[in-house]
C-alpha positions in Angstrom: 152.0 91.8 77.9 149.2 92.3 80.3 150.8 89.8 82.7 154.1 90.7 82.5 153.9 94.4 82.4 150.8 95.3 84.5 150.1 92.4 86.9 151.2 93.3 90.3 152.9 90.6 92.6 150.5 88.3 94.2 147.9 89.1 91.7 146.0 86.6 89.4 145.3 87.1 85.8 142.3 84.8 84.3 142.4 84.9 80.6 139.2 83.5 78.9 138.4 82.9 75.2 135.6 80.9 73.6 137.6 79.8 70.5 139.9 76.9 71.3 142.3 78.2 68.9 143.0 81.3 70.8 143.7 79.0 73.8 146.2 77.4 72.0 147.8 80.6 70.8 147.9 81.8 74.4 149.9 78.8 75.3 152.3 79.4 72.5 152.8 83.1 73.4 153.5 82.2 77.0 155.9 79.6 76.0 157.9 82.1 73.8 157.6 84.9 76.4 160.2 86.1 79.3 157.1 85.6 81.6 157.6 81.9 82.3 161.3 82.3 82.5 160.9 84.3 85.9 160.9 82.1 88.9 157.6 81.9 90.8 155.6 83.2 87.7 152.8 80.5 87.0 150.8 80.0 84.0 148.0 77.2 84.2 146.0 76.5 81.1 142.8 74.6 81.3 142.6 72.3 78.3 140.6 69.5 79.7 137.3 71.3 80.5 135.1 73.2 78.0 133.5 75.9 80.1 131.3 77.0 77.3 129.0 73.8 77.5 125.7 74.4 78.8 122.8 72.1 79.7 119.2 72.4 80.7 118.3 72.6 84.4 115.1 71.2 86.0 113.3 74.6 84.9 114.4 74.1 81.4 116.8 77.0 81.6 120.4 77.0 80.4 123.1 76.7 82.8 126.8 76.0 82.5 127.7 72.3 82.5 131.0 73.0 84.5 131.9 75.6 86.9 135.5 76.8 87.6 136.8 76.8 91.6 139.4 79.3 90.6 140.3 79.9 94.2 141.0 75.9 94.7 143.0 76.1 91.5 145.3 78.9 92.3 145.9 77.4 96.0 146.9 74.1 94.6 149.6 75.5 92.6 151.4 77.1 95.9 153.3 80.1 96.2 153.7 82.6 93.3 154.7 86.1 92.4 152.3 86.4 89.3 149.6 83.7 88.3 147.7 83.3 85.0 145.0 81.0 84.6 143.4 80.5 81.1 140.5 78.5 80.0 137.9 78.1 77.4 135.0 80.0 78.5 132.2 82.5 77.1 131.8 86.0 78.4 128.1 85.7 78.3 128.0 82.8 81.0 131.3 82.6 83.0 132.2 79.8 85.1 133.6 81.8 87.9 132.0 82.5 91.6 130.0 85.8 92.3 132.0 88.8 93.5 135.3 87.2 92.9 137.2 89.6 90.6 138.3 93.1 91.5 138.7 94.2 88.0 137.4 92.6 84.6 138.9 93.7 81.2 137.1 92.7 78.0 139.3 93.4 74.9 137.5 93.4 71.6 134.8 91.0 72.5 131.7 93.1 73.6 130.7 93.7 70.1 131.3 90.0 69.0 129.0 88.2 71.7 125.7 87.4 70.8 124.0 89.0 73.6 126.3 92.2 74.9 123.7 93.0 77.7 124.3 89.4 79.3 128.0 89.9 78.9 127.8 93.2 81.0 125.8 91.3 83.6 128.1 88.5 83.9 130.9 91.2 84.4 128.8 92.8 87.2 128.1 89.4 88.7 131.8 88.3 89.0 133.2 91.6 90.3 133.5 92.5 93.9 131.7 95.5 95.3 133.7 98.4 94.0 135.4 96.3 91.2 136.2 98.1 87.9 135.1 96.7 84.5 136.9 97.9 81.1 135.2 97.0 77.7 137.0 98.0 74.4 135.3 97.5 71.0 136.5 98.0 67.5 134.8 100.1 64.8 134.3 103.5 63.4 132.9 106.4 65.3 129.4 107.7 64.2 
């Protein structure tokens, strides 16, 4: 619904989840949607690389094993009206470059991650100056 209804022309939607089953469900949802029936709408799902994998660096700090060059991926698919890219990634350590996105939406995940502060810091890291972040959570008030 987000890609079909709210994504502007020439815009890119990156959809991440840390659960492989959700990525599989995303593929099925797009296959059954009208979104892919529209010429020049593109969906690319990365199923080969697990961007949640971490390893230790020379300082024994955890770092991502793989990073995602989203700009090259988008460019390699040519002209589009709307572009959706999906991958297996964790909101606490995202594989994307600094200052890349102009908006960040985390729907019902801030309360599920092990370290919500790290997730918020990652949102800041990947957002451009003046970018907007939106976090939704579920639960009862009070």
